[in-house]
Structure formats: C-alpha cells, structure tokens
N, C-alpha and C positions, 0 to 999 in steps of 0.2 A: 356820575354827576360832580362837577368840579367844586372843590372846597371854597367857600367865599374868601376873598382877600381883604383884610383891614390894614389900613396904613395909618400909623399914629404919627404926627408930625408936631414938632415945636422948633424953636430957634437952634438950640445947639445939639439936639439929639443926644443930651447926656442926662437928663433928668426925667420931666413928665413924660416924654414919649417912650423913653426906656423903661420906665415903670409900667406904663399901660401896655407896652409890648410884652413884657415878662409876665405880668398878671393875665393877660388875655392868653397868652400860650399856656400858661398852666391851667386856668378854667377851661378853656375850649378843649383841651386834651386832644388836640389833632383834628378837631371838627372845622376849623376855620385855618387859614394861613395868616400869619400875623407879621408885619414889617413895620419899621420904624425908621424915620429919617429926619433931618433938620435943615432949615434955610441957611443956617450959617455954622455947619457942624463944629462942635468943640474938639477939644484933644483927648477926651475919655470921659466915663461915667462918673457923675457928681459923686463923692464920696458918701454923702449923707444919704442919698437915693440907694446907693450900692449896699450900705449898711443895713438900712431898714428892708431892704428886699432880702438880704442874706438872713436876717432875722425871721424871715417868712419861708425860708427854704428856697428862694429864688436866687439863683446866681446870674450874675451879668458880667463876670469876668472877661468873657469872650467878646463882649459887645465893642464894636467899633463905631463911632458916629459915622453916618451916612449922609450924603448931600441929598436933599429933597429936590428931585427933578421931574420933569414931564412924564418920562416913560414909567417912573414908579408910582406916579399918580394914575396914568392911563391903565396900568395893569390892576389897581385896586378897585374893589366893589363899593368900599366904604372908606372915606378919608376924614379922620378925625384930626382937626388942628387945635393947638393949644399954645397960642401966643405966637404964632408965626405969621399972623395978619396977611397983608396982601402980597407977601412973598410966596405963598402957596400958589402953585400954578392951578389954574380952574379949567377943568375938563368938563365939557357939557354932557349930561346923563349920569354923571357919578353922584353918589349920594354923600354928601358933607354935613358933619357935625363940628361945630366950634364950641369946645368946652372951656369955659373961663375958669381954668385952674392956675392956681398961684404957681410962681416959678420957686422951686426949692432951693436954687443956687445960694449958698452962703447962709442958710437957715439952720437954726439948731435943731437936734433930732426930734423933739417934741413936735416942732411945727413940720418937719419933713414927714413924720409919721401921719400926721393929720392930713397932709397933702396927698400922701400915697393912699391912705383910706378913702378919701374923696374919689381918686381916680379909680380904685377898686370897686367902689359903688356905681360909678358910672360904666365901667367895663362890664360889670355884672348885668346891668340894665342892656346895654346894647348887645351883648351876646344872647340875652333872653330875647331880644327883640329879633336878632338875626337868626338865631336857631329855633326860635318858636319854644324854648323850654328854658328854665333857669340852668344856668351852668352849675358845675360841682360846688 
C-alpha cells in the first residue's frame, strides 16, 4: 500500500511549510511522504526557523525552496496551506486544510518557538488522523 503524501504550502517555502515538513518527517518516521512548496519561493530557510528546528535536532540545511505548482498538488493526498491563499492550485478530490499560522519571518526566537510549537501540535493531530494512531 503506498504511503500517503502530505504537501505543506506557504508563501516562500522558507518558514512555516519547512517547519511542518521537518516535524512531520520526524514524527511520521517513514509512514508518510512529506513535501513542501511555496507560491513565491524565497532564497532559503528563515534563520529563526532553522535555529529553532536545529534546537530540536531537526536539520533543514539541505532544504531549497520549491515552487508550488499543480503537479505537486495533484500528487498529494493532503494539502495543508499556511498563508498562500488563493495562489494554491485547487484540484478536485484532494483533502485541503488551511492552518492560520503566523509567519515567523523577522520574528524574535521566542515568537518563532511559539509558532513552531503551534505547527508541531497541528502536525501531530494531522498525522494521528491520517495514520489512525498518535505519532511518536
């Protein structure tokens, strides 16, 4: 049976979607395939997000922001949007969730930690729903 594919999308694919991708990959431990993209990809990972994730043992040094396009959405089973609004391609029959998560860009580390904590709680709930059990 193929693994479900989750696509996390935000504007620049440098903060929220990167955090969600890293956390989901870690918690799912190979039980789902996780991807991320942005409607207007940035130049790299937000330094605050990278720092907070590194503090949790999650490296994003190899991440390159990816353009959110129709083929990525078509391949996904679940599409989670975080602020990309109407620029996210809509494909009938896909499961969509829109998470109202603050943008961590330019925020202090305390705020970025709070945002990443919020994302982690949402990822845990999503994985529990998809996998039928609580992730690690």
